[in-house]
N, C-alpha and C positions, 0 to 999 in steps of 0.2 A: 724666639728672640734671644740674643746673647745675654748672659748673666751680667748684671750691673756690677761695676767695681764698688768696693765697700764705701769709697769716699763719695759716691753718688746716692747712697741710701740715707733716708731720714726716718726717724721713729715717728709713729703716730702718737700725737699728744691729745689727750682728752681731759681738760680741766674745766673749772667753772668759767674761766675767761674764754676758752674756745667755745663753750656752750652759749655764753652770752652773745658772742659775735654771731653765731649761727641763728640764735633766737631773734636778734634784731634784724638780720637780713631776711629771715623767713617772714617776720611780721610786716616788713615793708615790701614783700614780694620782689626782692632784688636778686639779680644774678651776680656772680663774681667770676672773674677769670681764674681765680684760685681753684674753683671747682670745675669750671668748664674746660680749662686747658690742663687739668690734672697737675697743677704746679707742685713740685716736690717741697716747696717751702711753706705750703699752706698752714701746717700746724704751727710752725714757728711764728708766722705772721699773725695768725689768730690768737696765739698766746700773748702777743704784744698788742692785742686789741685793735688790729687793723686788717684791712682787706682791700683788694682792688676791684672796684665796681665795674661790672660789665653791663653796659646799657644797650638799648635798642633790640633786646631779645637774646636768645641763646642759640640761634642758628644763623648761618652765614650765607650770603649770596655767592661767595667764592669757595673754591675747594683747594686750599693750599695743602700740599701733600705731607706736611709735617705736623699739622694742627689737629688737635683732638675735637675742636668744635665742629659740629656736623653741618654740612651744606644742605640747605632746604629753603623753601619759600617762607620768608618771615611773616610774622603777624604785623598788623598796623602798630605804629608807635603808641606807647602808653603815655598819654598826656600828663599823667600824675607822677611819672617816674622821676623827673627832675626834682620835684618836691620831696619825694621819698628818699632819694639819694642824699639830699641836704639834711633831712631829718636823721638819717643814719649817721652821717658825718658828725652831727651834733651829739647824738646819743653815745656814740663811740668815743667822743672827746678827741677826735683826730686833730692834730696840728698840721698834718699834711695829707691831703686826699688825692688818690690816684683813680682816674676814671678812664676806662678803655671801652671799646665797643666791638661788636661784630662788624663786618663790612656790609653796608646797605646800598648796593648799587641800584636798588629799586627806587631809591628816593632821589628826587631832583638835585638836592644839595648833598647827597651822601650821608646826611645826618648831622651836618655842621650846625644847623640851628638848634638841634636837640642838645648837642654838646654845650652850646652857648647858654641854653636855658638851665642846664645843670649847674654851670658855673655861676650864673646869676642867682639861682635859688640858694646855693651854698653861701654865697656872700651876703645874703639877706640875714642869715642867722648864725654865721660862723666866721671866725678870723682865720680859718685854716688856709694854708697855701694849697694851690691846686695844680696838679700835673695831669695832662690829658695825653693818652696814647691813642692816636687816631689811625684810620686807614688812609689811603692815598687820595681819596675823593676824586680819583681819576685825573688828578692834577688841576682840577677846576679852581681857578683863581678867585672866583666869586665865593666859593665855599671857604677857601682859605682866608679871604677877607672877613668873613663872618667869625672865624676863629680868632683872627687878629683883633677884631673889635671886642670879643669876649675877654681877651687879654689874660689867659691862664698864666700862672707863674712859670710853668714848664710845658713846652710842646714837644711831644715824643712821637716819632714815626719810625718804626723799625725797618731797616733795610733787609733784615732777616738772614741773608746769605750773600755770598760773593757773586759777582757778575756771571761767571762761567756756569754756575749751578742755578742761577736765579729762575730761569724759565722752567726747569725741572721741578723745583720746589714750589714756585708760585706761578703756575701757568697763566693766570689771569692778571698778573701784576706786570710791572715794568720797572726795571732797575733805574733807568734814567729819570722816569717820572718821580720815583721816590726821592731821588737826590734833588730834583727840581722843587719838590714840595718843601723839603728841609731848607733849601737855599732861599725860597720865596719868603718863608716865615722869618728867617734871619735877616734878610735884606730889608724887610718892611716892618720890623718891630724890634722891641728890646727884649722880647721873650727868650728865655733860656731854651736852647734847642738840644734835643737828645735823640740818639738812635742806637740800635743794637743789632747784633747778629749772632747766629749759632755757629759752632764749629762741630765737626764730626760728620759732615755730609759729603765729604770727598774733596774739600778744598785743599789747595797747596799753599805753602808759605807765601809765594808770590801773589796769589789771589788775595790773601789776607792783607798783605802790604798795599795792594792796589785799592782795597776797600777802605783801609785807613786813610789813604791819600784822598780818595773821593769824598769821604765824610769830612775830612779836614777842609777841603776846598769848598764844601757846601756850608762851612761855618758852624758845624755841629760842636756844641760845647761839652757834651757828655756822651761817652760811648760805653755800652755794656756788652759783654760777651760771655756766653755760657755754653755748656755742652748740650748738644742735641740728644734727647732721649726719645726713642721710638714709642709713641703712644699705643700702637697695636700693630699686628702683622699687616694690616691694610695700608699703613703709612710707610714713608721712605725708610729704608733700613739705615742703621748707623754704620757709617763707613769706618769710623775710628773713635775710640774713647781716648781723649787726650789725658795724659798723665798730669799730676800736679806740677811736675817740673816743666812740662810743656806750657802750662798756663802761665807760669812765671816768665817764660820766654815771650809769650804773647804780650805781657805787660811791658816788656822791654821794647817790643816792636811798636806798641802804641805810643810810648814815650818818645821813641826815635822819630815817629811820624808827626810829632808835635801835638798829640792829643793830651791835653793837660788834665782832664777829669775823666777817669775811667774806673769801671769796676769789672774785673775779669776773674772768673773762677768757674769751677765745674757746675755749681748750682746757681750761678747768677742768672737772674731773670730781669726783665725790664723794670719792674717796680720794686725789686729787692733793695732794701735800704735806700729808697728813693730820696727820703728827706735829707739824709747825710750827704748824698751826692749833690743835691741842690744847694745845700749850705756851702759846700766846698766851691761850687761853681760861682757862687755869689761873692766869695771872698776876694 
């Protein structure tokens, strides 16, 4: 694999705070996307006493070609997981909790009810704001209605890449269904909506402009963009490492497209600085 540019490297941090986060997660038998997806910001977030919870297991029913989470047949849902997530949120003292999941196409509702239970359990014992990052639920409106009823503070569903590359990167997904999911939540609730995508997979400027336009038309409130980093030789290759200057140009394109709230940079990921983005969107 090509050598990473220096601005994409992050030091490993091992302090009492990071150890405390790991201890709490281990005690509650919880997974995080920080570990599962090999997030480069893991040490920074753990140092800030936070993590992004990964619910419904640590294997996925889909095989997206950019993702480090393994495809496999998942175990049955852990009925105690929502309570354990809530307890971890309280013990970590989180003001803003982010919950994501693997894709569970094996479940009738795609796991929507499990998301709802996590939100309900957190609100029983914490005042933390809650962001959920969900799969597409195959566009099932009944599943989306369950999410709307749970009323998270932020609903995030990542488009992940531009239309032209979508089927290559996400062979079991559908670009238009992802847009419909975002629009349905926006049209039927007051929930802040959020989406993001990676660059470096071979997209062109016109592709990015079209994606901005699509997300704007779907009513998305917050957009995040970061550099794709190849997890292993078995994953899609990096077509290009964007320079810091090119990321600045992407910010200009987002602003020109009418995207008011965005976070764009080499190591930006969906939940990176999520609370500050939410606060800006609420202003």
